[in-house]
N, C-alpha and C positions, 0 to 999 in steps of 0.2 A: 695285685689283688688284695682287698681288703680282708681283715681277719674274718669279720662275719661270712664272707664268700668262701674264703678257706674252709670253715667250719662247716658250711654247708655242703661243699663239694666233697669234703672228707667223708661225708656221712649219706651219700647218694645210695649205698646199698640198703641203708633203712628205710630212706624216703620210698624208693622203689619196693620193698618190701610192704611198706604201709599202703601203697597205691594198690598193690597186687593183693592184697589181703582180702578174702571174700567178703568181709563186712564192709569194706569201702566199696568194692567193685559192685556190690548189693546196693549201694546206694546210688551209685553211677547209673545202673539199669533199671533201677526202681523194684527189683525182686527180694530186697531183703526183708525178712520175715518184720512184721509190725511189733512183736514182742521184742525182738532184739533190738529195734530202734528206740522203742519206749525205755528200756532199760539203759540204753546208752544216753538218752535224753536227761534221766535222772542224775545218773552219774557224772554226766559232764557239767550240769548245774552245779553240782557240789564241787566238781573241779575248779570251775569257773570263779567260784567264791573265794576260794583260796588263791588264784591267780590273781584276783583283783587285791586281796589282802597282801600279796608279795608286792604288787606294784606299789602300793601305799608306804610299805616298809622302806622299799628302794627310794620313793621319793623323799621321805624323811631324812635318808641317808645322803644324797645326792649332795655333791660337794658345790655345786653352782646351781643358778637359777634356771637355766636352759635345761639340765637335767631334771630337775624338780618338775617344771612345767611338763616336761615330756612324760615322764613316769605319770603324772596325774591325768595327762590326755588319754594315756593309754588304758589307764584305769577306768577312764569314762567310756572307752570302748568297749570294755568287757561288760559294764552295765548295759548297753545297748545290745550285746549278744545274749545276755540273760534275758532280756526282754523277748528276744526270739524263741529261747527254751520256755519261755511261760506260754508262748503261743503253741508251741508244740506239745507242752505238758496238758493244756487243755484239750488239743486235738486228740492225744494218743492216751488221755485219761490217767496221767501222771501226777502224782501228788508230790511236789518238789519239797514241801516242807517233812515230809516223812521217809525221804530218801535215806538208807543206810549205805555208806560207802564201801563197794568191794574191796578186795585185797589190792587189786592193782591201783585202783582211785586213791586210795589212802597212802601207798608206797609213794605215788607220784606227787600228792599234795604235801605229804609230809617232807618229800626231798625239797620241794619249791620253798616251802616256808623255812625250813632249818638253813637252806641257804641264803634265804632273804635276811634272816636275823643274823646270821653269823659271818655271812660273806660280805665283801664291798658291792658297790651297785655293779660294776663289770661282770662280776661272777654271778650275779643275780640275774642281770639282762641276758648273760650266756646261756643261764639255766631255762630261761623264759622263751628265748628265741625260737627254739626248734618247734615249738607248737604253733606259733604264728606263722613262721616261714613254711611249716609243713602243710597247714591248713590252706595258705594261699596257693601253695603248688598243688595240692589235691583237688581244689576248687577248679584251678586252671584246667588242669589234665581233664577232669570229669566234663567240664564245659567245652572241651576242645569239639569244634564241629557242630556247636549250638548246643543250649541247654534243653535236655529233654522234657517232655509233659507227663511227669508222674507224680507219686506220692511225695518224693523226696527232692522235688524240683527246688523247694525254698533254700533247701542246704547247700545246694550247688551253686544257686544264684549268689547267696551271702558269701560264700568263700571265694568266689571266683570275681565277685564285684570291684569295681574301681575303688571302692570305700574301704576294702579290707586290706588291698596290698599296700596302702601308704602305712598301714598300722605295722605291719611286719617290718617295712623298711625303717620306720621311727625307731623300734626295738633294736634293729640291727646296727641303727647308728650310735645307739648307746653303747651296744657291744665295743664298735671301733673306738668310740670315744673314751672309754672308761677301763679296759681290762687291761691288767697288768701281770698277773700271773698266768702266761700261756699255756703251760703244760696243765695245769689244775682245769682251765676252760676248756682245753680239748675235751678232757674225760668227762666233766661235767656236761658239756653239751652233748655227748655220745650218749651219757646215761639217760638224759632226757629223750633223745630219740628211742631208746629201748623202751622207756616207758609209754611213749606215744604208740608204739608196736604192740606193747604189751595191754594197753588200753582198750585197742581195737578187738585184740583178740579176747578180752574178758567178756566184752558186750557180745561177742560172737560165741562164745562158748557156754557163759555162765547165765544167761538169761533162758 
């Protein structure tokens, strides 16, 4: 089993907790309050900007050209995701330029950027991989049996699509190729999974 697979398997409890969270289930069946989703859109746009920066920092540190180009390609995928959020923002009346990050958002972005600046590219990939793998998992699970027709179907369609899965796999390949300190990687990956759970909880509770 690859290291990225080991990490994902070791954190199935948190993956399941995210899937079963009322925020995610509300997206799945279309019952989530619009105000909660609007809050999430703004927070996630702020998060994704930090995510793109972390990719760029890692690209600059990459020890070879393959790593450099892969991190840059992944940053491009985040820019595409941000365009989706701009569409959501217009639809839900969210001004992405005036978003103030909540505590859970800031904790997550500070962790990612600190890891990208201070750690090697393997550790950075391990810190970022939970987000990509988790969203691919949530999209596939929510689309199981067919994508429903409701106000959040674009979200499900995006993260269950054949375009998103390869991005998660590319990032996991970087984990497998560049990780050196495995003990630190396991704790870093799990902390990111906790951040994902807390991100959904904040959107559920704070809006």
